[in-house]
N, C-alpha and C positions, 0 to 999 in steps of 0.2 A: 385466550384467543385462539379458536381453531382456524388455522389456515391451509384452505384446500388448493391444491395444485394438480396440475395436469402434466404428469413428467413425459408424456408422449411427445409434447411440443417442446422439443430440447431449448429452442431460441427463447421462448417465454418464460420457460423454468431457469434459463439463465439469467435472465434479467430479474427475475426474484430473487435469485441466488444472490445478485450483485448490488441489488438496490433496496428490495424491502426487508430481507432477513438482516442485513447488518444495522438497519435501523430498530428493528424489533430489539436486537441485542443492545445496542446504544442505549435505548432508552428502558430498558430492563423489563420489557413486558413480556410476561411467561406466555408461551405459546405451544402449540402442538400441531405439525405439519403433518397433513393428510394427503396422500394422492388419490384423486376422485376414483381411480380404478379399484380401490380397496374394498370398494362396495358400500354396505349401508352405513351412514353418518349418524344415525339416530344416538348410539352409545357415546361418541365424541361430543354431539350436540348437547346432550344432557349436562355435560361438565364444563360447557364454554359459556363464558358472559358474551362472546361474540363470534362472526365467523367472517372471514375474509377470503373473498375469491382472490388468490395470489397475482395473478396476472393475466394478460389478455388472452382469451380462448378458453377459459375455465368454465365459464357460464354455458357457452355452446357445447363443451363436452359431456356436460351432466345430463345425465338420465333422468327420465320424468320423476322417478323415486327418489332421487337425491334432491330435486327440485322441491318436491312435496315436503321432505324432510327439513330442508332449511325454511321454506314458508311457515310450516308450522311452528320450529323453534323461534322464528322471529314476531308471529303472532302470540307467543308465550313469554316474549321480552328479551330475548336474544337479539345483540345487534348485529346488523348484517351491513357488510361494504363490499361493493363490487366496482373496478374500475374498467369494466368492460366498455370499449369503444362502441360497440353494436348495441349496447342497452341503453347508452346515452343518446346516439345519434340515428334514432330510427325515424 
């Protein structure tokens, strides 16, 4: 599982650290956390069965190139989950 964060949003990143991260550890789900500022996601997505946008604000912070990488991965069978308020309530 590839977990994408936006560490620039300290409040949302703290929610990830306190809520989602403990759940992943509790259920024993293998994961890798990547900050979206690290650049290309393609190498990480090749190894992932799924991708999770870890907290509110991640989707809005992704550049078009990273969105394209996620969409391509999803089209090729990688699961994708986002709990972004603005994606759901448009």
